[in-house]
N, C-alpha and C positions, 0 to 999 in steps of 0.2 A: 925198450921201452917205446918200442914203434910197431906198428902194425903190417904184418905181411902175411901171405897166403901161401901155402904148404903147395908146391905144385906137384913136385914128385917125392919118392922115397929111394933113396941110392942104395942103402942098406940099413941095418938094424939100427944103426948109429946116427946117420947121418941122413939128411934130406934138402931139394932145391926148393927154397922160397923165391918170393919175388912180391915188393909192396903191389904194387907197381909204384915204380921211382916216383914219378907224376904225381901219386896221389897222398904217397905215403914217404916218400926219400928212403926208401929201400931198394937196394937195387937186386937183379937176379944173381944169387948165391947159394953155395951150399954150405949147409950150417949144422952141427951135432945137435941131436933131440934135447941135450941135457941144457942148452941154451936157451930154448924154445921154453913158452907159456900158453895151452892153449886157450880158447876160449870158446863158449858153444857159439859162435856167430861164425856160418858156413856157406860159404861161395862155392857155386856151381860154377866148375870148368873141368876140362879134360885135363889128362894127366900131359906135360909139355905146353901147357897152351901158352900162346903168342900173346907178349904184352897187350898189342890192341884188345884181344880176345878177353884177356886179363879185366883190364881197364873197363871194360864195357860189363864184365860180369860183377866186378866191382862196385863197380855204380848202380847196377840193378838189385843189388843186393842191400844196397843201402848200409854198407859197413859203416861208416864213419859216423853216420846218425845213431846205429845201435852202438856203437863202441861208445860214444858222446852219453849216452844213458845209462850205461853200467856205473856199481859203485864203484870199481876198479880205477875206471878214467878220472870220474869223480874225486877221489881219494886222490891220485896222482897230480890232477889239475890243482887242488886244494895245498897238494904240498908246494907246488910252484909258485902258486899266488903268494904264499903264507914266505917262501924264500926270499921271492921278489920284494919282498914288503918293505917300507923303511922305516928307520928307528922310531920317526913320528908315529907312523901309523900302527906302530907296535905299542906305543905310549898310549894312543887312543883307546886302541882294542882292549889295555890292560884295566883303561877308567871304567871301560862299558861293562866287561866283566866285573867289576867290583861294584859297580852298581845293581847289576841284575842281583851278584850275591845277594847285597843288603837288603833289598826289596823283597827277595826270596825268605830270607831270615828274617824279615819283621814279619812276614805273613803267615811265614811258619809258629811265629812267636804266637802271634793271636788265636791262630787257629788251637795250639796248645793250651793258651789260658782258658778258651771256650771250653776245651774238651776235661779240663780240670774244676773247672766250676760247676760243671752238670755233674 
């Protein structure tokens, strides 16, 4: 669930990735392609780029802000927020959903009644 940049392709099954660690918490390591999920965000770096150059390119490409605007990141953030909510927050949310549903149903009933009169 972290962002990383593919630095080099080792063979058809493995690649070398780097976070950079200061930005994403991912250290330089080799990892199988099976464990990766690719995004459309591209960082322009050379093969085997040093961490300093990678950090500069990472910031220049504004990867963190682009990632934050994707629906994938928003879903992860919502899931994290939901998981960290307290029992009382979940209770308040349930009440708000009930209230919203009752308002929608009342409006729907009014519209349905008007439609039947015509």
